[in-house]
Every structure is written in structure tokens, then in C-alpha cells.
N, CA, C, O and the ligand as a Tripos MOL2 file, in Angstrom:
@<TRIPOS>MOLECULE
protein
  289   287    73     0     0
PROTEIN
NO_CHARGES

@<TRIPOS>ATOM
      1 N           0.8360   -1.2060    0.0000 N.3       1 MET1
      2 CA          0.0000    0.0000    0.0000 C.3       1 MET1
      3 C           0.8730    1.2610    0.0000 C.2       1 MET1
      4 O           1.8780    1.3420    0.7060 O.2       1 MET1
      5 N           0.4620    2.2330   -0.8070 N.am      2 ILE2
      6 CA          1.1470    3.5160   -0.8190 C.3       2 ILE2
      7 C           0.5580    4.3820    0.2880 C.2       2 ILE2
      8 O          -0.6620    4.4900    0.4130 O.2       2 ILE2
      9 N           1.4160    4.9930    1.0840 N.am      3 ASN3
     10 CA          0.9350    5.9110    2.1210 C.3       3 ASN3
     11 C           0.5010    7.2110    1.4620 C.2       3 ASN3
     12 O           1.3340    7.9830    0.9880 O.2       3 ASN3
     13 N          -0.8170    7.4530    1.4330 N.am      4 LYS4
     14 CA         -1.3530    8.6050    0.7030 C.3       4 LYS4
     15 C          -0.8790    9.9270    1.2870 C.2       4 LYS4
     16 O          -0.5820   10.8590    0.5400 O.2       4 LYS4
     17 N          -0.8040   10.0240    2.6120 N.am      5 ALA5
     18 CA         -0.4080   11.2820    3.2530 C.3       5 ALA5
     19 C           0.9980   11.6840    2.8300 C.2       5 ALA5
     20 O           1.2460   12.8440    2.4980 O.2       5 ALA5
     21 N           1.9040   10.7400    2.8430 N.am      6 VAL6
     22 CA          3.2830   11.0080    2.4370 C.3       6 VAL6
     23 C           3.3130   11.4350    0.9750 C.2       6 VAL6
     24 O           4.0300   12.3630    0.5990 O.2       6 VAL6
     25 N           2.5360   10.7560    0.1730 N.am      7 HIS7
     26 CA          2.4700   11.0380   -1.2520 C.3       7 HIS7
     27 C           2.0270   12.4800   -1.5120 C.2       7 HIS7
     28 O           2.6790   13.2040   -2.2640 O.2       7 HIS7
     29 N           0.9200   12.8970   -0.8910 N.am      8 TYR8
     30 CA          0.3640   14.2280   -1.1530 C.3       8 TYR8
     31 C           1.2930   15.3150   -0.6110 C.2       8 TYR8
     32 O           1.4490   16.3540   -1.2520 O.2       8 TYR8
     33 N           1.9090   15.1050    0.5440 N.am      9 ASN9
     34 CA          2.8190   16.0990    1.0890 C.3       9 ASN9
     35 C           3.9960   16.3270    0.1570 C.2       9 ASN9
     36 O           4.4400   17.4620   -0.0190 O.2       9 ASN9
     37 N           4.4990   15.2670   -0.4360 N.am     10 ALA10
     38 CA          5.6100   15.3850   -1.3600 C.3      10 ALA10
     39 C           5.2130   16.2600   -2.5500 C.2      10 ALA10
     40 O           6.0050   17.0780   -3.0210 O.2      10 ALA10
     41 N           3.9970   16.0830   -3.0250 N.am     11 TRP11
     42 CA          3.5100   16.9130   -4.1450 C.3      11 TRP11
     43 C           3.4690   18.3700   -3.7390 C.2      11 TRP11
     44 O           3.9410   19.2370   -4.4760 O.2      11 TRP11
     45 N           2.9040   18.6510   -2.5610 N.am     12 ALA12
     46 CA          2.7390   20.0360   -2.1190 C.3      12 ALA12
     47 C           4.0940   20.7160   -1.9690 C.2      12 ALA12
     48 O           4.2250   21.9050   -2.2590 O.2      12 ALA12
     49 N           5.0880   19.9840   -1.5250 N.am     13 ASP13
     50 CA          6.4150   20.5580   -1.3420 C.3      13 ASP13
     51 C           7.0980   20.8450   -2.6700 C.2      13 ASP13
     52 O           7.8440   21.8170   -2.7910 O.2      13 ASP13
     53 N           6.8490   20.0200   -3.6450 N.am     14 LEU14
     54 CA          7.5980   20.1170   -4.8980 C.3      14 LEU14
     55 C           6.9770   21.0850   -5.8970 C.2      14 LEU14
     56 O           7.6850   21.6380   -6.7390 O.2      14 LEU14
     57 N           5.6690   21.2980   -5.8170 N.am     15 GLN15
     58 CA          4.9960   22.0460   -6.8760 C.3      15 GLN15
     59 C           4.6500   23.4610   -6.4450 C.2      15 GLN15
     60 O           4.6660   23.7870   -5.2580 O.2      15 GLN15
     61 N           4.3350   24.3010   -7.4370 N.am     16 SER16
     62 CA          3.9230   25.6780   -7.1700 C.3      16 SER16
     63 C           2.5390   25.7160   -6.5440 C.2      16 SER16
     64 O           1.8210   24.7160   -6.5490 O.2      16 SER16
     65 N           2.1570   26.8910   -5.9940 N.am     17 LYS17
     66 CA          0.8270   27.0350   -5.4050 C.3      17 LYS17
     67 C          -0.2580   26.7950   -6.4390 C.2      17 LYS17
     68 O          -1.2860   26.1850   -6.1450 O.2      17 LYS17
     69 N          -0.0240   27.2750   -7.6460 N.am     18 GLU18
     70 CA         -1.0120   27.0830   -8.7070 C.3      18 GLU18
     71 C          -1.2460   25.5970   -8.9600 C.2      18 GLU18
     72 O          -2.3810   25.1460   -9.1100 O.2      18 GLU18
     73 N          -0.1740   24.8670   -9.0010 N.am     19 PHE19
     74 CA         -0.3290   23.4420   -9.2660 C.3      19 PHE19
     75 C          -0.9730   22.7480   -8.0760 C.2      19 PHE19
     76 O          -1.7230   21.7890   -8.2540 O.2      19 PHE19
     77 N          -0.6930   23.2150   -6.8750 N.am     20 ALA20
     78 CA         -1.3340   22.6600   -5.6820 C.3      20 ALA20
     79 C          -2.8440   22.8440   -5.7590 C.2      20 ALA20
     80 O          -3.6030   21.9780   -5.3240 O.2      20 ALA20
     81 N          -3.2810   23.9790   -6.3160 N.am     21 ALA21
     82 CA         -4.7200   24.2220   -6.4740 C.3      21 ALA21
     83 C          -5.3300   23.2240   -7.4450 C.2      21 ALA21
     84 O          -6.4400   22.7350   -7.2360 O.2      21 ALA21
     85 N          -4.5990   22.9290   -8.5010 N.am     22 VAL22
     86 CA         -5.0720   21.9380   -9.4680 C.3      22 VAL22
     87 C          -5.1860   20.5740   -8.8010 C.2      22 VAL22
     88 O          -6.1670   19.8560   -8.9970 O.2      22 VAL22
     89 N          -4.1770   20.2250   -8.0140 N.am     23 VAL23
     90 CA         -4.1940   18.9450   -7.3070 C.3      23 VAL23
     91 C          -5.3810   18.8840   -6.3510 C.2      23 VAL23
     92 O          -6.0540   17.8590   -6.2490 O.2      23 VAL23
     93 N          -5.6330   19.9950   -5.6470 N.am     24 SER24
     94 CA         -6.7480   20.0580   -4.7070 C.3      24 SER24
     95 C          -8.0710   19.8410   -5.4220 C.2      24 SER24
     96 O          -8.9290   19.1020   -4.9400 O.2      24 SER24
     97 N          -8.2380   20.4880   -6.5810 N.am     25 SER25
     98 CA         -9.4620   20.3080   -7.3600 C.3      25 SER25
     99 C          -9.6020   18.8680   -7.8180 C.2      25 SER25
    100 O         -10.6920   18.2970   -7.8050 O.2      25 SER25
    101 N          -8.4930   18.3020   -8.2170 N.am     26 PHE26
    102 CA         -8.5150   16.9340   -8.7030 C.3      26 PHE26
    103 C          -8.8870   15.9750   -7.5730 C.2      26 PHE26
    104 O          -9.6160   15.0080   -7.7920 O.2      26 PHE26
    105 N          -8.3900   16.2390   -6.3740 N.am     27 GLN27
    106 CA         -8.7330   15.3890   -5.2340 C.3      27 GLN27
    107 C         -10.2170   15.5060   -4.9050 C.2      27 GLN27
    108 O         -10.8560   14.5200   -4.5380 O.2      27 GLN27
    109 N         -10.7700   16.7290   -5.0390 N.am     28 GLN28
    110 CA        -12.2030   16.9020   -4.8090 C.3      28 GLN28
    111 C         -13.0140   16.1240   -5.8250 C.2      28 GLN28
    112 O         -14.0350   15.5170   -5.5030 O.2      28 GLN28
    113 N         -12.5300   16.1570   -7.0730 N.am     29 LEU29
    114 CA        -13.2070   15.4060   -8.1230 C.3      29 LEU29
    115 C         -13.1690   13.9130   -7.8130 C.2      29 LEU29
    116 O         -14.1650   13.2070   -7.9690 O.2      29 LEU29
    117 N         -12.0160   13.4490   -7.3750 N.am     30 LEU30
    118 CA        -11.8900   12.0310   -7.0300 C.3      30 LEU30
    119 C         -12.8230   11.6670   -5.8820 C.2      30 LEU30
    120 O         -13.4290   10.5950   -5.8790 O.2      30 LEU30
    121 N         -12.9360   12.5810   -4.8900 N.am     31 GLN31
    122 CA        -13.8180   12.3000   -3.7480 C.3      31 GLN31
    123 C         -15.2640   12.2210   -4.1930 C.2      31 GLN31
    124 O         -16.0440   11.4450   -3.6390 O.2      31 GLN31
    125 N         -15.6350   13.0250   -5.2020 N.am     32 MET32
    126 CA        -16.9950   12.9680   -5.7240 C.3      32 MET32
    127 C         -17.2680   11.6330   -6.3990 C.2      32 MET32
    128 O         -18.4080   11.1730   -6.4670 O.2      32 MET32
    129 N         -16.2060   11.0280   -6.8930 N.am     33 MET33
    130 CA        -16.3460    9.7540   -7.5910 C.3      33 MET33
    131 C         -16.1470    8.5670   -6.6510 C.2      33 MET33
    132 O         -16.0290    7.4220   -7.0870 O.2      33 MET33
    133 N         -16.1110    8.8670   -5.3520 N.am     34 GLN34
    134 CA        -15.8190    7.8220   -4.3770 C.3      34 GLN34
    135 C         -17.0360    7.5750   -3.5000 C.2      34 GLN34
    136 O         -17.7680    8.5130   -3.1830 O.2      34 GLN34
    137 N         -17.2600    6.3470   -3.1110 N.am     35 CYS35
    138 CA        -18.3880    5.9840   -2.2550 C.3      35 CYS35
    139 C         -18.2710    6.6840   -0.9000 C.2      35 CYS35
    140 O         -17.2070    6.6460   -0.2830 O.2      35 CYS35
    141 N         -19.3680    7.3360   -0.4160 N.am     36 PRO36
    142 CA        -19.3270    8.0190    0.8850 C.3      36 PRO36
    143 C         -19.3150    7.0570    2.0660 C.2      36 PRO36
    144 O         -19.0090    7.4650    3.1870 O.2      36 PRO36
    145 N         -19.6370    5.8100    1.8420 N.am     37 ASN37
    146 CA        -19.6050    4.7930    2.8920 C.3      37 ASN37
    147 C         -18.1480    4.4920    3.2410 C.2      37 ASN37
    148 O         -17.4010    3.9570    2.4220 O.2      37 ASN37
    149 N         -17.7470    4.8490    4.4880 N.am     38 THR38
    150 CA        -16.3330    4.7050    4.8570 C.3      38 THR38
    151 C         -15.8900    3.2450    4.9100 C.2      38 THR38
    152 O         -14.7020    2.9460    4.7910 O.2      38 THR38
    153 N         -16.8510    2.3410    5.0910 N.am     39 ASP39
    154 CA        -16.4950    0.9200    5.0740 C.3      39 ASP39
    155 C         -16.1740    0.4360    3.6630 C.2      39 ASP39
    156 O         -15.5220   -0.5910    3.4720 O.2      39 ASP39
    157 N         -16.6480    1.2040    2.6790 N.am     40 CYS40
    158 CA        -16.4550    0.8070    1.2790 C.3      40 CYS40
    159 C         -15.3840    1.6980    0.6630 C.2      40 CYS40
    160 O         -14.2700    1.2430    0.4030 O.2      40 CYS40
    161 N         -15.7200    2.9820    0.4250 N.am     41 GLY41
    162 CA        -14.7470    3.9410   -0.0900 C.3      41 GLY41
    163 C         -14.2720    3.6580   -1.5000 C.2      41 GLY41
    164 O         -13.2590    4.2050   -1.9360 O.2      41 GLY41
    165 N         -14.9820    2.8210   -2.2100 N.am     42 GLU42
    166 CA        -14.5540    2.4820   -3.5720 C.3      42 GLU42
    167 C         -14.8550    3.6090   -4.5410 C.2      42 GLU42
    168 O         -15.7590    4.4130   -4.3150 O.2      42 GLU42
    169 N         -14.0900    3.6590   -5.6200 N.am     43 PHE43
    170 CA        -14.4260    4.5580   -6.7100 C.3      43 PHE43
    171 C         -15.5530    3.9330   -7.5140 C.2      43 PHE43
    172 O         -15.6310    2.7150   -7.6790 O.2      43 PHE43
    173 N         -16.4230    4.8030   -8.0070 N.am     44 LEU44
    174 CA        -17.5810    4.3160   -8.7430 C.3      44 LEU44
    175 C         -17.1470    3.7380  -10.0840 C.2      44 LEU44
    176 O         -16.2360    4.2420  -10.7400 O.2      44 LEU44
    177 N         -17.8220    2.6780  -10.4620 N.am     45 CYS45
    178 CA        -17.5330    2.0180  -11.7300 C.3      45 CYS45
    179 C         -18.8110    1.9120  -12.5420 C.2      45 CYS45
    180 O         -19.9080    1.7970  -11.9970 O.2      45 CYS45
    181 N         -18.6450    1.9530  -13.8490 N.am     46 VAL46
    182 CA        -19.7860    1.7460  -14.7220 C.3      46 VAL46
    183 C         -20.0840    0.2510  -14.7930 C.2      46 VAL46
    184 O         -19.1820   -0.5750  -14.9360 O.2      46 VAL46
    185 N         -21.3620   -0.0700  -14.6900 N.am     47 SER47
    186 CA        -21.7820   -1.4660  -14.7290 C.3      47 SER47
    187 C         -22.9200   -1.6330  -15.7330 C.2      47 SER47
    188 O         -23.7460   -0.7230  -15.8090 O.2      47 SER47
    189 N         -23.0360   -2.6730  -16.4840 N.am     48 PRO48
    190 CA        -22.0500   -3.7610  -16.5430 C.3      48 PRO48
    191 C         -20.7870   -3.3390  -17.2900 C.2      48 PRO48
    192 O         -20.7960   -2.3710  -18.0510 O.2      48 PRO48
    193 N         -19.7050   -4.0770  -17.0630 N.am     49 ILE49
    194 CA        -18.4350   -3.7300  -17.6890 C.3      49 ILE49
    195 C         -18.5290   -3.8790  -19.2040 C.2      49 ILE49
    196 O         -17.9800   -3.0750  -19.9570 O.2      49 ILE49
    197 N         -19.2240   -4.9070  -19.6290 N.am     50 LYS50
    198 CA        -19.4250   -5.1130  -21.0650 C.3      50 LYS50
    199 C         -20.8530   -4.7450  -21.4400 C.2      50 LYS50
    200 O         -21.7610   -4.8110  -20.6120 O.2      50 LYS50
    201 N         -21.0390   -4.3620  -22.6830 N.am     51 GLY51
    202 CA        -22.3770   -4.0620  -23.1720 C.3      51 GLY51
    203 C         -22.8000   -2.6480  -22.8660 C.2      51 GLY51
    204 O         -21.9570   -1.7980  -22.5800 O.2      51 GLY51
    205 N         -24.0900   -2.3800  -22.9190 N.am     52 ASP52
    206 CA        -24.6130   -1.0380  -22.6810 C.3      52 ASP52
    207 C         -24.4070   -0.6420  -21.2340 C.2      52 ASP52
    208 O         -24.6820   -1.4220  -20.3220 O.2      52 ASP52
    209 N         -23.9160    0.5870  -21.0260 N.am     53 LYS53
    210 CA        -23.6880    1.0770  -19.6700 C.3      53 LYS53
    211 C         -25.0380    1.4300  -19.0550 C.2      53 LYS53
    212 O         -25.7910    2.2340  -19.6050 O.2      53 LYS53
    213 N         -25.3300    0.8290  -17.9230 N.am     54 GLU54
    214 CA        -26.6480    1.0230  -17.3200 C.3      54 GLU54
    215 C         -26.6100    1.7830  -16.0110 C.2      54 GLU54
    216 O         -27.5460    2.5170  -15.6930 O.2      54 GLU54
    217 N         -25.5360    1.6180  -15.2420 N.am     55 VAL55
    218 CA        -25.5140    2.2120  -13.9100 C.3      55 VAL55
    219 C         -24.0730    2.5210  -13.4850 C.2      55 VAL55
    220 O         -23.1290    1.8220  -13.8520 O.2      55 VAL55
    221 N         -23.9420    3.6030  -12.6910 N.am     56 LEU56
    222 CA        -22.6460    3.9700  -12.1150 C.3      56 LEU56
    223 C         -22.7230    3.6360  -10.6310 C.2      56 LEU56
    224 O         -23.5360    4.2170   -9.9130 O.2      56 LEU56
    225 N         -21.9010    2.7220  -10.1640 N.am     57 ARG57
    226 CA        -22.0680    2.2540   -8.7910 C.3      57 ARG57
    227 C         -20.7490    1.7740   -8.1990 C.2      57 ARG57
    228 O         -19.7570    1.5930   -8.9050 O.2      57 ARG57
    229 N         -20.7650    1.5690   -6.8620 N.am     58 CYS58
    230 CA        -19.6590    0.9140   -6.1830 C.3      58 CYS58
    231 C         -20.1330   -0.4690   -5.7590 C.2      58 CYS58
    232 O         -21.3030   -0.8080   -5.9360 O.2      58 CYS58
    233 N         -19.2480   -1.2530   -5.2130 N.am     59 SER59
    234 CA        -19.6230   -2.6480   -4.9430 C.3      59 SER59
    235 C         -20.5470   -2.7950   -3.7390 C.2      59 SER59
    236 O         -21.2660   -3.7900   -3.6500 O.2      59 SER59
    237 N         -20.5530   -1.8260   -2.7940 N.am     60 CYS60
    238 CA        -21.4300   -1.9590   -1.6270 C.3      60 CYS60
    239 C         -22.8640   -1.5360   -1.9400 C.2      60 CYS60
    240 O         -23.7890   -1.8780   -1.2030 O.2      60 CYS60
    241 N         -23.0490   -0.7880   -3.0380 N.am     61 GLY61
    242 CA        -24.3990   -0.4160   -3.4590 C.3      61 GLY61
    243 C         -24.9280    0.8520   -2.8280 C.2      61 GLY61
    244 O         -26.0720    1.2280   -3.0850 O.2      61 GLY61
    245 N         -24.1220    1.5360   -1.9950 N.am     62 ALA62
    246 CA        -24.5730    2.7880   -1.3750 C.3      62 ALA62
    247 C         -24.8030    3.8640   -2.4380 C.2      62 ALA62
    248 O         -25.6870    4.7100   -2.3040 O.2      62 ALA62
    249 N         -23.9920    3.8160   -3.4930 N.am     63 VAL63
    250 CA        -24.1410    4.7460   -4.6020 C.3      63 VAL63
    251 C         -24.5400    3.9630   -5.8310 C.2      63 VAL63
    252 O         -23.8930    2.9800   -6.1940 O.2      63 VAL63
    253 N         -25.6130    4.4030   -6.4710 N.am     64 SER64
    254 CA        -26.0470    3.7360   -7.6830 C.3      64 SER64
    255 C         -26.7770    4.7620   -8.5550 C.2      64 SER64
    256 O         -27.9260    5.1220   -8.2980 O.2      64 SER64
    257 N         -26.0770    5.2160   -9.5850 N.am     65 LEU65
    258 CA        -26.6520    6.2420  -10.4570 C.3      65 LEU65
    259 C         -27.0860    5.6140  -11.7720 C.2      65 LEU65
    260 O         -26.3010    4.9570  -12.4570 O.2      65 LEU65
    261 N         -28.3340    5.8270  -12.1030 N.am     66 ASN66
    262 CA        -28.8640    5.2800  -13.3460 C.3      66 ASN66
    263 C         -28.3180    6.0540  -14.5430 C.2      66 ASN66
    264 O         -28.3670    7.2840  -14.5640 O.2      66 ASN66
    265 N         -27.8060    5.3480  -15.5240 N.am     67 LEU67
    266 CA        -27.2640    5.9870  -16.7170 C.3      67 LEU67
    267 C         -28.1860    5.8460  -17.9190 C.2      67 LEU67
    268 O         -27.9070    6.3860  -18.9890 O.2      67 LEU67
    269 N         -29.2710    5.1290  -17.7420 N.am     68 VAL68
    270 CA        -30.1830    4.8950  -18.8600 C.3      68 VAL68
    271 C         -31.2070    6.0370  -18.9010 C.2      68 VAL68
    272 O         -31.9250    6.2640  -17.9270 O.2      68 VAL68
    273 N         -31.2710    6.7530  -20.0310 N.am     69 PRO69
    274 CA        -32.2590    7.8350  -20.1110 C.3      69 PRO69
    275 C         -33.6810    7.3240  -20.0160 C.2      69 PRO69
    276 O         -34.0060    6.2530  -20.5290 O.2      69 PRO69
    277 N         -34.5290    8.1030  -19.3510 N.am     70 LYS70
    278 CA        -35.9280    7.6930  -19.2250 C.3      70 LYS70
    279 C         -36.6160    7.8090  -20.5650 C.2      70 LYS70
    280 O         -36.4250    8.7720  -21.3070 O.2      70 LYS70
    281 N         -37.4160    6.8110  -20.8530 N.am     71 LYS71
    282 CA        -38.1580    6.8200  -22.1130 C.3      71 LYS71
    283 C         -39.5350    7.4040  -21.8650 C.2      71 LYS71
    284 O         -40.2290    7.0170  -20.9250 O.2      71 LYS71
    285 N         -39.9250    8.3450  -22.7230 N.am     72 ASN72
    286 CA        -41.2230    8.9890  -22.5480 C.3      72 ASN72
    287 C         -42.3360    8.1510  -23.1720 C.2      72 ASN72
    288 O         -43.5030    8.5380  -23.1220 O.2      72 ASN72
    289 ZN        -19.6540    1.6750   -1.6610 Zn       73 ZN73
@<TRIPOS>BOND
     1     1     2 1
     2     2     3 1
     3     3     4 2
     4     3     5 am
     5     5     6 1
     6     6     7 1
     7     7     8 2
     8     7     9 am
     9     9    10 1
    10    10    11 1
    11    11    12 2
    12    11    13 am
    13    13    14 1
    14    14    15 1
    15    15    16 2
    16    15    17 am
    17    17    18 1
    18    18    19 1
    19    19    20 2
    20    19    21 am
    21    21    22 1
    22    22    23 1
    23    23    24 2
    24    23    25 am
    25    25    26 1
    26    26    27 1
    27    27    28 2
    28    27    29 am
    29    29    30 1
    30    30    31 1
    31    31    32 2
    32    31    33 am
    33    33    34 1
    34    34    35 1
    35    35    36 2
    36    35    37 am
    37    37    38 1
    38    38    39 1
    39    39    40 2
    40    39    41 am
    41    41    42 1
    42    42    43 1
    43    43    44 2
    44    43    45 am
    45    45    46 1
    46    46    47 1
    47    47    48 2
    48    47    49 am
    49    49    50 1
    50    50    51 1
    51    51    52 2
    52    51    53 am
    53    53    54 1
    54    54    55 1
    55    55    56 2
    56    55    57 am
    57    57    58 1
    58    58    59 1
    59    59    60 2
    60    59    61 am
    61    61    62 1
    62    62    63 1
    63    63    64 2
    64    63    65 am
    65    65    66 1
    66    66    67 1
    67    67    68 2
    68    67    69 am
    69    69    70 1
    70    70    71 1
    71    71    72 2
    72    71    73 am
    73    73    74 1
    74    74    75 1
    75    75    76 2
    76    75    77 am
    77    77    78 1
    78    78    79 1
    79    79    80 2
    80    79    81 am
    81    81    82 1
    82    82    83 1
    83    83    84 2
    84    83    85 am
    85    85    86 1
    86    86    87 1
    87    87    88 2
    88    87    89 am
    89    89    90 1
    90    90    91 1
    91    91    92 2
    92    91    93 am
    93    93    94 1
    94    94    95 1
    95    95    96 2
    96    95    97 am
    97    97    98 1
    98    98    99 1
    99    99   100 2
   100    99   101 am
   101   101   102 1
   102   102   103 1
   103   103   104 2
   104   103   105 am
   105   105   106 1
   106   106   107 1
   107   107   108 2
   108   107   109 am
   109   109   110 1
   110   110   111 1
   111   111   112 2
   112   111   113 am
   113   113   114 1
   114   114   115 1
   115   115   116 2
   116   115   117 am
   117   117   118 1
   118   118   119 1
   119   119   120 2
   120   119   121 am
   121   121   122 1
   122   122   123 1
   123   123   124 2
   124   123   125 am
   125   125   126 1
   126   126   127 1
   127   127   128 2
   128   127   129 am
   129   129   130 1
   130   130   131 1
   131   131   132 2
   132   131   133 am
   133   133   134 1
   134   134   135 1
   135   135   136 2
   136   135   137 am
   137   137   138 1
   138   138   139 1
   139   139   140 2
   140   139   141 am
   141   141   142 1
   142   142   143 1
   143   143   144 2
   144   143   145 am
   145   145   146 1
   146   146   147 1
   147   147   148 2
   148   147   149 am
   149   149   150 1
   150   150   151 1
   151   151   152 2
   152   151   153 am
   153   153   154 1
   154   154   155 1
   155   155   156 2
   156   155   157 am
   157   157   158 1
   158   158   159 1
   159   159   160 2
   160   159   161 am
   161   161   162 1
   162   162   163 1
   163   163   164 2
   164   163   165 am
   165   165   166 1
   166   166   167 1
   167   167   168 2
   168   167   169 am
   169   169   170 1
   170   170   171 1
   171   171   172 2
   172   171   173 am
   173   173   174 1
   174   174   175 1
   175   175   176 2
   176   175   177 am
   177   177   178 1
   178   178   179 1
   179   179   180 2
   180   179   181 am
   181   181   182 1
   182   182   183 1
   183   183   184 2
   184   183   185 am
   185   185   186 1
   186   186   187 1
   187   187   188 2
   188   187   189 am
   189   189   190 1
   190   190   191 1
   191   191   192 2
   192   191   193 am
   193   193   194 1
   194   194   195 1
   195   195   196 2
   196   195   197 am
   197   197   198 1
   198   198   199 1
   199   199   200 2
   200   199   201 am
   201   201   202 1
   202   202   203 1
   203   203   204 2
   204   203   205 am
   205   205   206 1
   206   206   207 1
   207   207   208 2
   208   207   209 am
   209   209   210 1
   210   210   211 1
   211   211   212 2
   212   211   213 am
   213   213   214 1
   214   214   215 1
   215   215   216 2
   216   215   217 am
   217   217   218 1
   218   218   219 1
   219   219   220 2
   220   219   221 am
   221   221   222 1
   222   222   223 1
   223   223   224 2
   224   223   225 am
   225   225   226 1
   226   226   227 1
   227   227   228 2
   228   227   229 am
   229   229   230 1
   230   230   231 1
   231   231   232 2
   232   231   233 am
   233   233   234 1
   234   234   235 1
   235   235   236 2
   236   235   237 am
   237   237   238 1
   238   238   239 1
   239   239   240 2
   240   239   241 am
   241   241   242 1
   242   242   243 1
   243   243   244 2
   244   243   245 am
   245   245   246 1
   246   246   247 1
   247   247   248 2
   248   247   249 am
   249   249   250 1
   250   250   251 1
   251   251   252 2
   252   251   253 am
   253   253   254 1
   254   254   255 1
   255   255   256 2
   256   255   257 am
   257   257   258 1
   258   258   259 1
   259   259   260 2
   260   259   261 am
   261   261   262 1
   262   262   263 1
   263   263   264 2
   264   263   265 am
   265   265   266 1
   266   266   267 1
   267   267   268 2
   268   267   269 am
   269   269   270 1
   270   270   271 1
   271   271   272 2
   272   271   273 am
   273   273   274 1
   274   274   275 1
   275   275   276 2
   276   275   277 am
   277   277   278 1
   278   278   279 1
   279   279   280 2
   280   279   281 am
   281   281   282 1
   282   282   283 1
   283   283   284 2
   284   283   285 am
   285   285   286 1
   286   286   287 1
   287   287   288 2
@<TRIPOS>SUBSTRUCTURE
     1 MET1         2 RESIDUE 1 A MET
     2 ILE2         6 RESIDUE 1 A ILE
     3 ASN3        10 RESIDUE 1 A ASN
     4 LYS4        14 RESIDUE 1 A LYS
     5 ALA5        18 RESIDUE 1 A ALA
     6 VAL6        22 RESIDUE 1 A VAL
     7 HIS7        26 RESIDUE 1 A HIS
     8 TYR8        30 RESIDUE 1 A TYR
     9 ASN9        34 RESIDUE 1 A ASN
    10 ALA10       38 RESIDUE 1 A ALA
    11 TRP11       42 RESIDUE 1 A TRP
    12 ALA12       46 RESIDUE 1 A ALA
    13 ASP13       50 RESIDUE 1 A ASP
    14 LEU14       54 RESIDUE 1 A LEU
    15 GLN15       58 RESIDUE 1 A GLN
    16 SER16       62 RESIDUE 1 A SER
    17 LYS17       66 RESIDUE 1 A LYS
    18 GLU18       70 RESIDUE 1 A GLU
    19 PHE19       74 RESIDUE 1 A PHE
    20 ALA20       78 RESIDUE 1 A ALA
    21 ALA21       82 RESIDUE 1 A ALA
    22 VAL22       86 RESIDUE 1 A VAL
    23 VAL23       90 RESIDUE 1 A VAL
    24 SER24       94 RESIDUE 1 A SER
    25 SER25       98 RESIDUE 1 A SER
    26 PHE26      102 RESIDUE 1 A PHE
    27 GLN27      106 RESIDUE 1 A GLN
    28 GLN28      110 RESIDUE 1 A GLN
    29 LEU29      114 RESIDUE 1 A LEU
    30 LEU30      118 RESIDUE 1 A LEU
    31 GLN31      122 RESIDUE 1 A GLN
    32 MET32      126 RESIDUE 1 A MET
    33 MET33      130 RESIDUE 1 A MET
    34 GLN34      134 RESIDUE 1 A GLN
    35 CYS35      138 RESIDUE 1 A CYS
    36 PRO36      142 RESIDUE 1 A PRO
    37 ASN37      146 RESIDUE 1 A ASN
    38 THR38      150 RESIDUE 1 A THR
    39 ASP39      154 RESIDUE 1 A ASP
    40 CYS40      158 RESIDUE 1 A CYS
    41 GLY41      162 RESIDUE 1 A GLY
    42 GLU42      166 RESIDUE 1 A GLU
    43 PHE43      170 RESIDUE 1 A PHE
    44 LEU44      174 RESIDUE 1 A LEU
    45 CYS45      178 RESIDUE 1 A CYS
    46 VAL46      182 RESIDUE 1 A VAL
    47 SER47      186 RESIDUE 1 A SER
    48 PRO48      190 RESIDUE 1 A PRO
    49 ILE49      194 RESIDUE 1 A ILE
    50 LYS50      198 RESIDUE 1 A LYS
    51 GLY51      202 RESIDUE 1 A GLY
    52 ASP52      206 RESIDUE 1 A ASP
    53 LYS53      210 RESIDUE 1 A LYS
    54 GLU54      214 RESIDUE 1 A GLU
    55 VAL55      218 RESIDUE 1 A VAL
    56 LEU56      222 RESIDUE 1 A LEU
    57 ARG57      226 RESIDUE 1 A ARG
    58 CYS58      230 RESIDUE 1 A CYS
    59 SER59      234 RESIDUE 1 A SER
    60 CYS60      238 RESIDUE 1 A CYS
    61 GLY61      242 RESIDUE 1 A GLY
    62 ALA62      246 RESIDUE 1 A ALA
    63 VAL63      250 RESIDUE 1 A VAL
    64 SER64      254 RESIDUE 1 A SER
    65 LEU65      258 RESIDUE 1 A LEU
    66 ASN66      262 RESIDUE 1 A ASN
    67 LEU67      266 RESIDUE 1 A LEU
    68 VAL68      270 RESIDUE 1 A VAL
    69 PRO69      274 RESIDUE 1 A PRO
    70 LYS70      278 RESIDUE 1 A LYS
    71 LYS71      282 RESIDUE 1 A LYS
    72 ASN72      286 RESIDUE 1 A ASN
    73 ZN73       289 GROUP 0 **** ****
């Protein structure tokens, strides 16, 4: 396992403030794509992997976004 705290601190030390802002935004984006259930914490995946994409979800099922447009 990579120690995330050590990793991010190294970035902050090496890069400019502007780039740190980009990293911060990117981390927020990643958090939006991550399951809020702390027991899970998985990144959301499109399911099924093959065929038509129907849902964006994690494996615990706390997040499940329908990708199929509603038919009128
Ligand atoms: Zn989950």
C-alpha cells in the first residue's frame, strides 16, 4: 500500500501554489467519484463492464446512479 499522506505532502512541497490548487481540485473530483460509505470507499464504476452502460455504482451499493435515459 502507498501511504497517501506522504504522497500528497511530497507533491505540495515540490509544486507551485497554482499546481497545488489543481491537485486540490482533482482530489475533490476524485472524492466525488468515491463511495461516501467509509467501510467501502470504492471509486464508482460503470456497470455492466461489457455491453450497454446502465448504472454507475460501487460494490457496496450505497451509490447507484442510473445511466439509462428515461423513455417517454
Ligand atoms: Zn460503496
